[in-house]
C-alpha positions, -999 to +999 in steps of 0.1 A: +674+530-595+643+510-605+614+515-627+575+515-622+547+510-647+521+538-648+492+522-663+458+530-650+434+503-647+461+476-654+463+446-630+494+439-607+503+411-631+500+433-661+522+460-647+548+434-638+545+418-674+554+455-688+581+460-663+597+427-675+595+435-711+609+469-705+639+453-685+646+428-712+649+457-738+673+476-715+694+443-707+697+435-744+710+471-752+730+470-720+722+502-702+707+512-671+671+525-668+687+555-651+709+563-679+683+557-705+656+579-689+682+609-684+691+604-723+652+610-729+650+637-706+680+655-722+666+652-756+631+662-748+647+693-730+665+699-760+631+697-781+611+717-756+640+746-758+635+747-797+664+727-805+692+752-800+720+740-823+749+747-795+730+725-773+721+693-793+727+661-773+757+639-780+753+606-799+755+587-765+726+607-753+705+599-784+712+560-780+702+564-742+670+580-752+662+557-780+668+527-754+643+545-730+617+550-756+623+512-768+617+499-733+588+523-728+572+509-759+579+473-751+564+479-717+531+492-729+526+466-757+533+439-729+511+455-703+482+463-725+482+432-746+445+425-757+434+460-744+410+480-764+423+514-775+402+534-754+415+516-721+451+525-732+446+563-728+452+557-689+487+545-696+518+568-693+543+540-694+576+540-676+589+560-649+618+559-626+615+550-590+633+579-570+616+574-536+604+538-534+584+546-501+565+573-512+560+563-550+553+527-542+532+532-511+496+514-508+466+534-509+463+534-471+500+543-465+498+570-489+468+585-471+481+584-439+516+598-448+499+627-466+479+636-437+510+633-416+530+657-437+500+681-438+500+682-401+538+686-398+538+717-426+546+751-411+540+769-443+577+782-443+591+758-470+620+773-492+618+743-514+585+727-527+580+691-511+566+669-538+559+640-517+522+650-513+518+649-550+535+615-554+517+601-528+484+612-541+495+595-572+503+563-554+469+565-537+450+569-570+471+543-589+444+516-588+416+539-600+404+531-636+392+567-642+422+584-652+403+619-655+389+614-620+421+603-606+439+636-620+412+659-607+418+643-571+456+645-574+455+680-584+432+690-558+455+678-532+486+693-548+472+728-553+458+727-519+492+715-505+511+741-524+490+770-510+498+754-473+537+749-479+540+786-493+519+803-468+549+821-455+547+843-485+513+854-474+522+864-437+487+883-431+467+853-441+460+823-415+475+793-422+448+770-406+423+773-432+451+764-458+459+731-437+420+723-435+417+727-473+445+703-479+430+679-454+395+682-471+414+673-507+429+645-491+395+634-476+380+637-512+407+618-526+401+589-503+366+589-508+370+592-545+397+564-548+380+539-527+378+506-544+346+494-558+333+463-542 
């Protein structure tokens, strides 16, 4: 499994510089990105649960988590070298790539795939499909304005959730929900358009 750099406003070269720094840290420690991220997730979950003593992570998990945090810090420092503090607010750092075709889609592909998923949605989902969310993130990845990007992504995600779960409200027509998602995707397309 590979990693991605979530750094709003960063150039592709800056993101690559961050990823190289993260890979160097993980390589020196001798741990995979997946194992390090899982350690971080486990420690953060224990924190969120209120530190129950009977669920404390093992030393091995702590070491993995610290490797992820060190790689994340190195990635951010390398990616954002020379940036003013206010620009760094749009940087979330490292993430794991679970679905490369979705997470790494270019803007045009992401928009087309969102529309296809919406057209195919029957509203009878038992499990939540997170692809529209990930595609919306991919489509807005180059936006410098993180707040605006979050608004656009949230609008698509919320509208899609209503469509995907339409089966729970059988007395309501599904097509208005589909149109609401398509409207949100259209707004995302306009709002994420590169400035020329």
